[in-house]
C-alpha positions as CSV (number, residue, x, y, z in Angstrom):
1,M,23.4,19.6,11.1
2,E,20.5,20.2,9.0
3,A,19.3,23.8,8.3
4,P,17.2,25.5,10.9
5,A,13.5,25.2,10.9
6,A,11.3,28.6,10.7
7,P,12.5,30.4,13.8
8,H,9.7,30.8,16.7
9,N,10.8,34.3,17.3
10,A,13.7,36.4,16.2
11,G,16.0,35.0,19.1
12,D,15.3,31.4,18.4
13,L,17.2,28.9,16.1
14,Q,16.4,25.2,15.9
15,L,18.9,22.7,14.9
16,T,18.7,18.8,14.2
17,V,22.1,17.4,15.4
18,T,22.8,13.6,14.4
19,S,26.0,12.8,16.3
20,P,28.3,13.7,19.3
21,D,30.9,15.1,16.8
22,Q,28.2,17.4,15.4
23,M,27.2,18.5,19.0
24,R,31.1,19.2,19.5
25,E,31.2,21.3,16.3
26,L,28.3,23.2,17.3
27,G,30.0,24.1,20.6
28,R,33.1,25.4,18.4
29,R,30.8,27.4,16.2
30,L,29.2,28.9,19.4
31,A,32.6,29.6,20.8
32,K,33.2,32.3,18.1
33,L,29.9,34.2,19.3
34,L,30.7,34.1,22.9
35,R,32.8,36.9,25.1
36,A,33.5,37.8,28.7
37,G,30.0,38.3,30.5
38,D,28.2,35.7,28.7
39,L,25.9,33.3,30.2
40,V,24.8,30.2,28.5
41,M,22.3,28.2,30.3
42,L,22.1,24.4,28.8
43,S,18.9,22.4,29.5
44,G,18.4,18.6,28.5
45,E,17.9,15.2,30.1
46,L,20.8,13.2,31.1
47,G,22.8,12.0,28.3
48,A,21.2,14.8,25.8
49,G,24.6,16.5,25.0
50,K,25.2,19.4,27.3
51,T,28.8,18.2,28.3
52,T,29.6,17.3,24.7
53,L,28.4,20.8,23.5
54,T,30.5,22.4,26.4
55,R,33.5,20.3,25.4
56,G,33.2,21.7,21.8
57,L,32.9,25.3,23.3
58,G,36.2,24.7,25.3
59,E,37.8,23.6,22.2
60,G,36.5,26.6,20.3
61,M,37.6,28.9,23.2
62,G,41.1,27.6,23.4
63,V,40.8,26.7,27.3
64,R,43.2,24.7,29.3
65,G,42.1,21.4,30.7
66,A,39.9,18.8,29.5
67,V,36.1,19.7,29.5
68,T,34.2,17.0,31.5
69,S,31.0,16.9,33.4
70,P,31.5,18.8,36.8
71,T,28.6,17.0,38.5
72,F,30.5,16.1,41.7
73,V,32.7,19.2,42.1
74,I,30.0,21.6,40.6
75,A,32.2,24.0,38.7
76,R,35.5,23.9,37.0
77,V,37.1,27.0,35.7
78,H,39.2,26.3,32.5
79,P,41.7,29.4,32.0
80,S,42.3,30.5,28.5
81,L,45.4,29.4,26.9
82,G,45.3,32.7,24.8
83,D,44.0,36.2,25.6
84,G,40.3,35.1,25.7
85,P,38.2,34.8,28.7
86,P,38.1,31.8,30.9
87,L,35.5,29.0,30.9
88,V,33.4,28.3,34.1
89,H,31.5,25.3,33.5
90,V,29.0,24.6,36.3
91,D,26.7,21.4,36.7
92,A,23.7,22.8,39.3
93,Y,22.0,19.2,39.0
94,R,22.8,18.7,42.6
95,L,21.9,21.9,43.7
96,S,18.3,22.4,45.0
97,G,18.3,26.1,45.6
98,G,18.1,29.0,43.6
99,L,20.6,31.8,43.4
100,D,21.2,31.9,47.2
101,E,22.6,28.3,46.9
102,M,24.7,29.2,43.8
103,E,26.4,32.2,45.6
104,D,28.9,30.2,47.0
105,L,30.3,29.7,43.5
106,D,30.6,33.5,43.3
107,L,29.3,33.3,39.6
108,D,28.2,37.1,40.0
109,V,32.0,37.8,40.5
110,S,33.0,35.5,37.7
111,L,30.6,36.6,35.1
112,P,31.9,40.1,33.9
113,D,35.3,38.5,33.2
114,S,34.2,34.8,32.1
115,V,32.0,32.7,29.8
116,I,30.1,31.0,32.2
117,V,28.1,27.8,31.0
118,V,25.4,26.3,33.6
119,E,24.1,22.8,32.9
120,W,20.8,22.3,34.7
121,G,20.6,26.0,35.6
122,E,17.1,26.7,35.0
123,G,15.1,28.2,38.0
124,K,18.8,28.8,39.6
125,V,20.7,31.3,37.7
126,E,18.4,33.6,35.8
127,E,18.9,36.4,38.5
128,L,22.5,36.5,37.3
129,T,21.7,38.4,34.1
130,E,18.7,39.0,31.8
131,E,20.9,38.6,28.9
132,R,21.6,35.1,28.2
133,L,21.8,32.2,25.8
134,Q,19.3,29.4,26.4
135,I,20.1,26.2,24.7
136,V,17.7,23.1,25.0
137,I,18.5,19.9,24.1
138,H,16.1,17.3,23.2
139,R,16.7,13.6,22.2
140,T,14.7,12.5,19.4
141,V,13.0,9.2,19.7
142,G,11.7,7.1,17.2
143,A,12.7,9.4,14.2
144,G,12.7,8.0,10.5
145,S,15.1,9.1,8.1
146,S,14.9,9.8,4.4
147,Q,16.9,6.5,3.9
148,G,14.7,4.3,5.8
149,T,14.0,3.9,9.6
150,P,17.2,4.0,11.5
151,G,18.2,1.6,14.1
152,P,18.0,2.3,17.7
153,Q,21.5,3.4,18.1
154,E,21.2,5.8,15.2
155,T,17.8,7.4,16.7
156,D,19.4,7.7,20.1
157,E,22.2,10.0,18.4
158,V,19.6,12.6,17.0
159,R,19.1,15.6,19.0
160,Q,16.9,18.8,18.4
161,V,18.6,21.8,19.8
162,T,16.9,25.1,20.4
163,V,19.0,28.1,21.0
164,T,17.3,31.3,22.3
165,G,19.3,34.6,22.6
166,L,17.7,36.9,25.5
167,G,18.3,40.3,26.0
168,E,20.0,43.1,24.2
169,R,23.3,41.4,24.0
170,W,21.8,38.7,21.8
171,A,19.2,40.8,19.6
172,A,21.6,41.7,17.1
173,V,23.6,38.3,16.9
174,D,23.2,36.4,13.8
175,L,22.5,32.8,15.4
176,S,22.0,31.2,12.1
177,V,26.0,31.0,11.8
178,L,25.5,28.1,14.2
179,S,23.8,26.2,11.4
180,A,26.5,26.5,8.6
């Protein structure tokens, strides 16, 4: 990962991720910052790397079970193999409503004791808590490199990741450790 660009505000961190392995490593680093009660919202187009990031989170948190996309089951709970919180991984892509439709998942009940990661959650889960981490993943299309122009496959691997901490919980957290 390249060093972060200048933050847009105190809660933003910008990273360039150049491979799925780096995206998983970002997830492992992020896991060290998370605790029970944290909500992480992931945004990005299909194939951006949301599930890959969450897979790294699961590895870093030491949870049971393979972290895969919960698209068809909507949510999966991965219990901790140690004394950490469970990971609740939600894919809200198929849900059209807001928090009302999400209530069946009991996320409000799970939140205090779990780390909840929601893919495609914008406009659907913000009401759960004002304190959350928002991560936006953008594919970089047609990016050049210092060693010449990469081929299509190399360009497709590059992602721009913006991490934004919202609320008092994230105000004092040094997100720059994610770029180490």
